Backbone as XML, in Angstrom:
<?xml version="1.0"?>
<chain id="A" units="angstrom">
  <residue number="1" name="UNK">
    <atom name="N" x="-27.164" y="30.552" z="3.743"/>
    <atom name="CA" x="-28.389" y="31.129" z="3.500"/>
    <atom name="C" x="-29.291" y="30.042" z="2.892"/>
  </residue>
  <residue number="2" name="UNK">
    <atom name="N" x="-30.533" y="29.880" z="3.350"/>
    <atom name="CA" x="-31.534" y="28.949" z="2.736"/>
    <atom name="C" x="-32.662" y="29.828" z="2.047"/>
  </residue>
  <residue number="3" name="UNK">
    <atom name="N" x="-32.921" y="29.363" z="0.820"/>
    <atom name="CA" x="-33.774" y="30.120" z="0.034"/>
    <atom name="C" x="-34.754" y="29.095" z="-0.619"/>
  </residue>
  <residue number="4" name="UNK">
    <atom name="N" x="-35.989" y="29.159" z="-0.196"/>
    <atom name="CA" x="-37.151" y="28.125" z="-0.780"/>
    <atom name="C" x="-36.651" y="26.655" z="-0.655"/>
  </residue>
  <residue number="5" name="UNK">
    <atom name="N" x="-36.155" y="26.352" z="0.391"/>
    <atom name="CA" x="-35.704" y="25.041" z="0.671"/>
    <atom name="C" x="-34.450" y="24.614" z="0.068"/>
  </residue>
  <residue number="6" name="UNK">
    <atom name="N" x="-33.795" y="25.457" z="-0.614"/>
    <atom name="CA" x="-32.528" y="25.208" z="-1.234"/>
    <atom name="C" x="-31.358" y="25.910" z="-0.481"/>
  </residue>
  <residue number="7" name="UNK">
    <atom name="N" x="-30.185" y="25.352" z="-0.437"/>
    <atom name="CA" x="-29.097" y="25.924" z="0.207"/>
    <atom name="C" x="-28.382" y="26.889" z="-0.921"/>
  </residue>
  <residue number="8" name="UNK">
    <atom name="N" x="-28.316" y="28.003" z="-0.604"/>
    <atom name="CA" x="-27.497" y="28.928" z="-1.586"/>
    <atom name="C" x="-26.199" y="29.028" z="-1.139"/>
  </residue>
  <residue number="9" name="UNK">
    <atom name="N" x="-25.124" y="28.791" z="-2.057"/>
    <atom name="CA" x="-23.820" y="28.764" z="-1.734"/>
    <atom name="C" x="-23.232" y="30.295" z="-1.736"/>
  </residue>
  <residue number="10" name="UNK">
    <atom name="N" x="-22.575" y="30.607" z="-0.834"/>
    <atom name="CA" x="-21.992" y="32.100" z="-0.918"/>
    <atom name="C" x="-20.490" y="31.915" z="-0.654"/>
  </residue>
  <residue number="11" name="UNK">
    <atom name="N" x="-19.900" y="32.540" z="0.050"/>
    <atom name="CA" x="-18.354" y="32.445" z="0.250"/>
    <atom name="C" x="-17.976" y="31.013" z="0.758"/>
  </residue>
  <residue number="12" name="UNK">
    <atom name="N" x="-18.788" y="30.278" z="1.386"/>
    <atom name="CA" x="-18.371" y="28.961" z="1.811"/>
    <atom name="C" x="-18.214" y="28.105" z="0.640"/>
  </residue>
  <residue number="13" name="UNK">
    <atom name="N" x="-18.950" y="28.250" z="-0.336"/>
    <atom name="CA" x="-18.811" y="27.383" z="-1.590"/>
    <atom name="C" x="-17.339" y="27.372" z="-2.071"/>
  </residue>
  <residue number="14" name="UNK">
    <atom name="N" x="-16.740" y="28.462" z="-2.186"/>
    <atom name="CA" x="-15.263" y="28.512" z="-2.612"/>
    <atom name="C" x="-14.488" y="27.599" z="-1.695"/>
  </residue>
  <residue number="15" name="UNK">
    <atom name="N" x="-14.782" y="27.777" z="-0.403"/>
    <atom name="CA" x="-14.051" y="26.996" z="0.560"/>
    <atom name="C" x="-14.184" y="25.576" z="0.383"/>
  </residue>
  <residue number="16" name="UNK">
    <atom name="N" x="-15.446" y="25.127" z="0.071"/>
    <atom name="CA" x="-15.756" y="23.648" z="-0.096"/>
    <atom name="C" x="-15.019" y="23.155" z="-1.224"/>
  </residue>
  <residue number="17" name="UNK">
    <atom name="N" x="-15.026" y="24.008" z="-2.304"/>
    <atom name="CA" x="-14.380" y="23.614" z="-3.589"/>
    <atom name="C" x="-12.801" y="23.429" z="-3.371"/>
  </residue>
  <residue number="18" name="UNK">
    <atom name="N" x="-12.241" y="24.404" z="-2.523"/>
    <atom name="CA" x="-10.833" y="24.294" z="-2.035"/>
    <atom name="C" x="-10.665" y="23.015" z="-1.259"/>
  </residue>
  <residue number="19" name="UNK">
    <atom name="N" x="-11.541" y="22.715" z="-0.454"/>
    <atom name="CA" x="-11.350" y="21.422" z="0.421"/>
    <atom name="C" x="-11.519" y="20.253" z="-0.501"/>
  </residue>
  <residue number="20" name="UNK">
    <atom name="N" x="-12.492" y="20.303" z="-1.421"/>
    <atom name="CA" x="-12.635" y="19.109" z="-2.279"/>
    <atom name="C" x="-11.214" y="18.907" z="-3.100"/>
  </residue>
  <residue number="21" name="UNK">
    <atom name="N" x="-10.589" y="19.997" z="-3.574"/>
    <atom name="CA" x="-9.432" y="19.956" z="-4.270"/>
    <atom name="C" x="-8.454" y="19.360" z="-3.521"/>
  </residue>
  <residue number="22" name="UNK">
    <atom name="N" x="-8.220" y="19.740" z="-2.229"/>
    <atom name="CA" x="-7.150" y="19.125" z="-1.222"/>
    <atom name="C" x="-7.553" y="17.797" z="-1.029"/>
  </residue>
  <residue number="23" name="UNK">
    <atom name="N" x="-8.794" y="17.333" z="-0.836"/>
    <atom name="CA" x="-9.162" y="15.911" z="-0.625"/>
    <atom name="C" x="-8.758" y="15.075" z="-1.870"/>
  </residue>
  <residue number="24" name="UNK">
    <atom name="N" x="-9.101" y="15.537" z="-3.026"/>
    <atom name="CA" x="-8.696" y="14.949" z="-4.335"/>
    <atom name="C" x="-7.404" y="14.692" z="-4.398"/>
  </residue>
  <residue number="25" name="UNK">
    <atom name="N" x="-6.414" y="15.740" z="-4.096"/>
    <atom name="CA" x="-4.998" y="15.530" z="-4.181"/>
    <atom name="C" x="-4.424" y="14.508" z="-3.305"/>
  </residue>
  <residue number="26" name="UNK">
    <atom name="N" x="-5.039" y="14.566" z="-1.961"/>
    <atom name="CA" x="-4.792" y="13.723" z="-0.868"/>
    <atom name="C" x="-5.120" y="12.234" z="-1.416"/>
  </residue>
  <residue number="27" name="UNK">
    <atom name="N" x="-6.225" y="12.108" z="-1.877"/>
    <atom name="CA" x="-6.595" y="10.771" z="-2.288"/>
    <atom name="C" x="-5.879" y="10.138" z="-3.515"/>
  </residue>
  <residue number="28" name="UNK">
    <atom name="N" x="-5.414" y="10.983" z="-4.328"/>
    <atom name="CA" x="-4.579" y="10.670" z="-5.456"/>
    <atom name="C" x="-3.158" y="10.256" z="-4.858"/>
  </residue>
  <residue number="29" name="UNK">
    <atom name="N" x="-2.655" y="10.966" z="-4.014"/>
    <atom name="CA" x="-1.343" y="10.545" z="-3.440"/>
    <atom name="C" x="-1.548" y="9.244" z="-2.671"/>
  </residue>
  <residue number="30" name="UNK">
    <atom name="N" x="-2.469" y="9.131" z="-1.932"/>
    <atom name="CA" x="-2.834" y="7.868" z="-1.315"/>
    <atom name="C" x="-2.900" y="6.659" z="-2.212"/>
  </residue>
  <residue number="31" name="UNK">
    <atom name="N" x="-3.552" y="6.808" z="-3.240"/>
    <atom name="CA" x="-3.765" y="5.816" z="-4.241"/>
    <atom name="C" x="-2.521" y="5.388" z="-4.819"/>
  </residue>
  <residue number="32" name="UNK">
    <atom name="N" x="-1.595" y="6.369" z="-5.161"/>
    <atom name="CA" x="-0.325" y="6.095" z="-5.784"/>
    <atom name="C" x="0.471" y="5.379" z="-4.706"/>
  </residue>
  <residue number="33" name="UNK">
    <atom name="N" x="0.506" y="5.756" z="-3.431"/>
    <atom name="CA" x="1.363" y="5.222" z="-2.453"/>
    <atom name="C" x="0.812" y="3.720" z="-2.179"/>
  </residue>
  <residue number="34" name="UNK">
    <atom name="N" x="-0.553" y="3.398" z="-2.435"/>
    <atom name="CA" x="-1.019" y="2.073" z="-2.125"/>
    <atom name="C" x="-0.632" y="1.171" z="-3.269"/>
  </residue>
  <residue number="35" name="UNK">
    <atom name="N" x="-0.684" y="1.831" z="-4.520"/>
    <atom name="CA" x="-0.328" y="0.910" z="-5.700"/>
    <atom name="C" x="1.146" y="0.794" z="-6.007"/>
  </residue>
  <residue number="36" name="UNK">
    <atom name="N" x="2.033" y="1.592" z="-5.379"/>
    <atom name="CA" x="3.293" y="1.467" z="-5.627"/>
    <atom name="C" x="3.980" y="0.055" z="-5.179"/>
  </residue>
  <residue number="37" name="UNK">
    <atom name="N" x="3.553" y="-0.321" z="-3.898"/>
    <atom name="CA" x="4.062" y="-1.686" z="-3.645"/>
    <atom name="C" x="3.657" y="-2.856" z="-4.341"/>
  </residue>
  <residue number="38" name="UNK">
    <atom name="N" x="2.313" y="-2.663" z="-4.734"/>
    <atom name="CA" x="1.967" y="-3.651" z="-5.601"/>
    <atom name="C" x="2.619" y="-3.822" z="-7.007"/>
  </residue>
  <residue number="39" name="UNK">
    <atom name="N" x="2.901" y="-2.633" z="-7.593"/>
    <atom name="CA" x="3.736" y="-2.692" z="-8.830"/>
    <atom name="C" x="4.976" y="-3.125" z="-8.449"/>
  </residue>
  <residue number="40" name="UNK">
    <atom name="N" x="5.689" y="-2.863" z="-7.392"/>
    <atom name="CA" x="7.074" y="-3.355" z="-7.264"/>
    <atom name="C" x="7.103" y="-4.810" z="-7.067"/>
  </residue>
  <residue number="41" name="UNK">
    <atom name="N" x="6.128" y="-5.289" z="-6.159"/>
    <atom name="CA" x="6.033" y="-6.633" z="-6.001"/>
    <atom name="C" x="5.721" y="-7.423" z="-7.303"/>
  </residue>
  <residue number="42" name="UNK">
    <atom name="N" x="4.771" y="-6.914" z="-8.073"/>
    <atom name="CA" x="4.683" y="-7.393" z="-9.265"/>
    <atom name="C" x="5.694" y="-7.549" z="-10.406"/>
  </residue>
  <residue number="43" name="UNK">
    <atom name="N" x="6.403" y="-6.567" z="-10.364"/>
    <atom name="CA" x="7.555" y="-6.472" z="-11.235"/>
    <atom name="C" x="8.645" y="-7.462" z="-10.836"/>
  </residue>
  <residue number="44" name="UNK">
    <atom name="N" x="8.836" y="-7.462" z="-9.444"/>
    <atom name="CA" x="9.881" y="-8.434" z="-8.903"/>
    <atom name="C" x="9.463" y="-9.777" z="-9.155"/>
  </residue>
  <residue number="45" name="UNK">
    <atom name="N" x="8.251" y="-10.195" z="-9.021"/>
    <atom name="CA" x="7.650" y="-11.430" z="-9.375"/>
    <atom name="C" x="7.778" y="-11.866" z="-10.806"/>
  </residue>
  <residue number="46" name="UNK">
    <atom name="N" x="7.602" y="-10.957" z="-11.657"/>
    <atom name="CA" x="7.677" y="-11.171" z="-13.188"/>
    <atom name="C" x="9.083" y="-11.402" z="-13.546"/>
  </residue>
  <residue number="47" name="UNK">
    <atom name="N" x="10.060" y="-10.617" z="-12.876"/>
    <atom name="CA" x="11.361" y="-10.762" z="-13.256"/>
    <atom name="C" x="12.011" y="-12.099" z="-12.609"/>
  </residue>
  <residue number="48" name="UNK">
    <atom name="N" x="11.418" y="-12.520" z="-11.372"/>
    <atom name="CA" x="11.928" y="-13.637" z="-10.873"/>
    <atom name="C" x="11.472" y="-14.838" z="-11.686"/>
  </residue>
  <residue number="49" name="UNK">
    <atom name="N" x="10.332" y="-14.860" z="-12.110"/>
    <atom name="CA" x="9.850" y="-15.792" z="-13.035"/>
    <atom name="C" x="10.643" y="-16.022" z="-14.372"/>
  </residue>
  <residue number="50" name="UNK">
    <atom name="N" x="11.013" y="-14.689" z="-14.828"/>
    <atom name="CA" x="11.822" y="-14.633" z="-15.959"/>
    <atom name="C" x="13.039" y="-15.144" z="-15.887"/>
  </residue>
  <residue number="51" name="UNK">
    <atom name="N" x="13.717" y="-14.901" z="-14.644"/>
    <atom name="CA" x="15.102" y="-15.332" z="-14.386"/>
    <atom name="C" x="15.099" y="-16.903" z="-14.200"/>
  </residue>
  <residue number="52" name="UNK">
    <atom name="N" x="14.145" y="-17.408" z="-13.616"/>
    <atom name="CA" x="14.187" y="-18.892" z="-13.311"/>
    <atom name="C" x="13.703" y="-19.633" z="-14.779"/>
  </residue>
  <residue number="53" name="UNK">
    <atom name="N" x="13.063" y="-19.095" z="-15.535"/>
    <atom name="CA" x="12.903" y="-19.632" z="-16.838"/>
    <atom name="C" x="13.969" y="-19.602" z="-17.752"/>
  </residue>
  <residue number="54" name="UNK">
    <atom name="N" x="14.869" y="-18.478" z="-17.623"/>
    <atom name="CA" x="15.986" y="-18.336" z="-18.351"/>
    <atom name="C" x="16.992" y="-19.379" z="-17.839"/>
  </residue>
  <residue number="55" name="UNK">
    <atom name="N" x="17.220" y="-19.458" z="-16.609"/>
    <atom name="CA" x="18.038" y="-20.565" z="-15.941"/>
    <atom name="C" x="17.756" y="-21.979" z="-16.496"/>
  </residue>
  <residue number="56" name="UNK">
    <atom name="N" x="16.428" y="-22.239" z="-16.423"/>
    <atom name="CA" x="15.945" y="-23.686" z="-16.822"/>
    <atom name="C" x="16.464" y="-23.765" z="-18.396"/>
  </residue>
  <residue number="57" name="UNK">
    <atom name="N" x="16.150" y="-22.826" z="-19.099"/>
    <atom name="CA" x="16.470" y="-22.871" z="-20.674"/>
    <atom name="C" x="17.872" y="-23.109" z="-20.918"/>
  </residue>
  <residue number="58" name="UNK">
    <atom name="N" x="18.702" y="-22.118" z="-20.133"/>
    <atom name="CA" x="20.094" y="-22.234" z="-20.334"/>
    <atom name="C" x="20.661" y="-23.667" z="-19.923"/>
  </residue>
  <residue number="59" name="UNK">
    <atom name="N" x="20.288" y="-24.050" z="-18.728"/>
    <atom name="CA" x="20.785" y="-25.454" z="-18.245"/>
    <atom name="C" x="20.285" y="-26.494" z="-19.231"/>
  </residue>
  <residue number="60" name="UNK">
    <atom name="N" x="19.006" y="-26.438" z="-19.719"/>
    <atom name="CA" x="18.626" y="-27.511" z="-20.458"/>
    <atom name="C" x="19.445" y="-27.440" z="-21.873"/>
  </residue>
  <residue number="61" name="UNK">
    <atom name="N" x="19.684" y="-26.343" z="-22.380"/>
    <atom name="CA" x="20.483" y="-26.207" z="-23.525"/>
    <atom name="C" x="21.838" y="-26.716" z="-23.321"/>
  </residue>
  <residue number="62" name="UNK">
    <atom name="N" x="22.435" y="-26.421" z="-22.215"/>
    <atom name="CA" x="23.868" y="-26.839" z="-21.991"/>
    <atom name="C" x="23.760" y="-28.318" z="-21.906"/>
  </residue>
  <residue number="63" name="UNK">
    <atom name="N" x="22.846" y="-28.908" z="-21.338"/>
    <atom name="CA" x="22.726" y="-30.194" z="-21.028"/>
    <atom name="C" x="22.483" y="-30.903" z="-22.301"/>
  </residue>
  <residue number="64" name="UNK">
    <atom name="N" x="21.682" y="-30.502" z="-23.178"/>
    <atom name="CA" x="21.371" y="-31.013" z="-24.534"/>
    <atom name="C" x="22.706" y="-30.974" z="-25.399"/>
  </residue>
  <residue number="65" name="UNK">
    <atom name="N" x="23.448" y="-29.778" z="-25.308"/>
    <atom name="CA" x="24.691" y="-29.606" z="-25.995"/>
    <atom name="C" x="25.693" y="-30.703" z="-25.670"/>
  </residue>
  <residue number="66" name="UNK">
    <atom name="N" x="25.884" y="-30.922" z="-24.472"/>
    <atom name="CA" x="26.770" y="-31.860" z="-23.931"/>
    <atom name="C" x="26.400" y="-33.211" z="-24.290"/>
  </residue>
  <residue number="67" name="UNK">
    <atom name="N" x="25.100" y="-33.691" z="-24.234"/>
    <atom name="CA" x="24.719" y="-34.884" z="-24.692"/>
    <atom name="C" x="24.884" y="-35.053" z="-26.118"/>
  </residue>
  <residue number="68" name="UNK">
    <atom name="N" x="24.639" y="-34.063" z="-26.923"/>
    <atom name="CA" x="24.879" y="-34.159" z="-28.450"/>
    <atom name="C" x="26.266" y="-34.209" z="-28.744"/>
  </residue>
  <residue number="69" name="UNK">
    <atom name="N" x="27.205" y="-33.533" z="-28.102"/>
    <atom name="CA" x="28.683" y="-33.577" z="-28.322"/>
    <atom name="C" x="29.192" y="-35.083" z="-27.843"/>
  </residue>
  <residue number="70" name="UNK">
    <atom name="N" x="28.646" y="-35.606" z="-26.775"/>
    <atom name="CA" x="29.090" y="-36.813" z="-26.353"/>
    <atom name="C" x="28.374" y="-37.938" z="-27.344"/>
  </residue>
  <residue number="71" name="UNK">
    <atom name="N" x="27.303" y="-37.742" z="-27.790"/>
    <atom name="CA" x="26.727" y="-38.559" z="-28.824"/>
    <atom name="C" x="27.635" y="-38.671" z="-30.073"/>
  </residue>
  <residue number="72" name="UNK">
    <atom name="N" x="27.869" y="-37.493" z="-30.579"/>
    <atom name="CA" x="28.667" y="-37.281" z="-31.818"/>
    <atom name="C" x="30.089" y="-37.795" z="-31.595"/>
  </residue>
  <residue number="73" name="UNK">
    <atom name="N" x="30.701" y="-37.640" z="-30.511"/>
    <atom name="CA" x="32.025" y="-38.216" z="-30.211"/>
    <atom name="C" x="31.808" y="-39.809" z="-30.277"/>
  </residue>
  <residue number="74" name="UNK">
    <atom name="N" x="30.950" y="-40.313" z="-29.584"/>
    <atom name="CA" x="30.708" y="-41.749" z="-29.478"/>
    <atom name="C" x="30.415" y="-42.286" z="-30.976"/>
  </residue>
  <residue number="75" name="UNK">
    <atom name="N" x="29.654" y="-41.618" z="-31.741"/>
    <atom name="CA" x="29.372" y="-42.148" z="-33.110"/>
    <atom name="C" x="30.726" y="-42.145" z="-33.944"/>
  </residue>
  <residue number="76" name="UNK">
    <atom name="N" x="31.496" y="-41.040" z="-33.881"/>
    <atom name="CA" x="32.748" y="-40.946" z="-34.677"/>
    <atom name="C" x="33.694" y="-41.977" z="-34.204"/>
  </residue>
  <residue number="77" name="UNK">
    <atom name="N" x="33.728" y="-42.127" z="-32.731"/>
    <atom name="CA" x="34.622" y="-43.270" z="-32.297"/>
    <atom name="C" x="34.231" y="-44.662" z="-32.837"/>
  </residue>
  <residue number="78" name="UNK">
    <atom name="N" x="32.977" y="-45.018" z="-32.888"/>
    <atom name="CA" x="32.327" y="-46.125" z="-33.433"/>
    <atom name="C" x="32.651" y="-46.422" z="-34.795"/>
  </residue>
  <residue number="79" name="UNK">
    <atom name="N" x="32.525" y="-45.347" z="-35.605"/>
    <atom name="CA" x="32.908" y="-45.423" z="-37.109"/>
    <atom name="C" x="34.400" y="-45.595" z="-37.312"/>
  </residue>
  <residue number="80" name="UNK">
    <atom name="N" x="35.162" y="-44.814" z="-36.571"/>
    <atom name="CA" x="36.552" y="-45.074" z="-36.555"/>
    <atom name="C" x="36.972" y="-46.465" z="-36.288"/>
  </residue>
  <residue number="81" name="UNK">
    <atom name="N" x="36.376" y="-47.104" z="-35.209"/>
    <atom name="CA" x="36.799" y="-48.459" z="-34.938"/>
    <atom name="C" x="36.210" y="-49.304" z="-36.232"/>
  </residue>
  <residue number="82" name="UNK">
    <atom name="N" x="35.223" y="-49.089" z="-36.730"/>
    <atom name="CA" x="34.783" y="-49.901" z="-37.846"/>
    <atom name="C" x="35.679" y="-49.919" z="-38.926"/>
  </residue>
  <residue number="83" name="UNK">
    <atom name="N" x="36.080" y="-48.470" z="-39.188"/>
    <atom name="CA" x="37.043" y="-48.494" z="-40.384"/>
    <atom name="C" x="38.491" y="-49.221" z="-40.096"/>
  </residue>
  <residue number="84" name="UNK">
    <atom name="N" x="38.910" y="-48.969" z="-38.921"/>
    <atom name="CA" x="40.039" y="-49.700" z="-38.366"/>
    <atom name="C" x="39.888" y="-51.241" z="-38.570"/>
  </residue>
  <residue number="85" name="UNK">
    <atom name="N" x="38.849" y="-51.769" z="-38.130"/>
    <atom name="CA" x="38.569" y="-53.146" z="-38.154"/>
    <atom name="C" x="38.561" y="-53.623" z="-39.696"/>
  </residue>
  <residue number="86" name="UNK">
    <atom name="N" x="37.923" y="-52.772" z="-40.554"/>
    <atom name="CA" x="37.807" y="-53.137" z="-41.961"/>
    <atom name="C" x="39.157" y="-53.223" z="-42.657"/>
  </residue>
  <residue number="87" name="UNK">
    <atom name="N" x="40.035" y="-52.095" z="-42.246"/>
    <atom name="CA" x="41.347" y="-52.129" z="-42.867"/>
    <atom name="C" x="42.325" y="-53.228" z="-42.340"/>
  </residue>
  <residue number="88" name="UNK">
    <atom name="N" x="42.038" y="-53.516" z="-41.037"/>
    <atom name="CA" x="42.715" y="-54.591" z="-40.427"/>
    <atom name="C" x="42.466" y="-56.062" z="-41.273"/>
  </residue>
  <residue number="89" name="UNK">
    <atom name="N" x="41.006" y="-56.116" z="-41.518"/>
    <atom name="CA" x="40.643" y="-57.318" z="-42.177"/>
    <atom name="C" x="41.262" y="-57.466" z="-43.615"/>
  </residue>
  <residue number="90" name="UNK">
    <atom name="N" x="41.297" y="-56.288" z="-44.246"/>
    <atom name="CA" x="41.912" y="-56.251" z="-45.643"/>
    <atom name="C" x="43.334" y="-56.554" z="-45.631"/>
  </residue>
  <residue number="91" name="UNK">
    <atom name="N" x="44.057" y="-56.267" z="-44.660"/>
    <atom name="CA" x="45.492" y="-56.585" z="-44.570"/>
    <atom name="C" x="45.573" y="-57.969" z="-44.303"/>
  </residue>
</chain>
């Protein structure tokens, strides 16, 4: 019904509101479905970077530990040889 150039809503108004509600729900579901793969890919990417970083740090720590142990063993061996040479010279 048109009254003075304006559309007056009657029973069809409630139908339009119902359709807008259905459209809103549909768009909400579609938004969630579109964002879900992005969040999964983002999460997996972050976890992959985290795993690589952890692996690099662990390998570096193990390498440093081995080098430190080898260095200490070499220093102890050198000092032992110096003591042995000193004692041999005293005798």
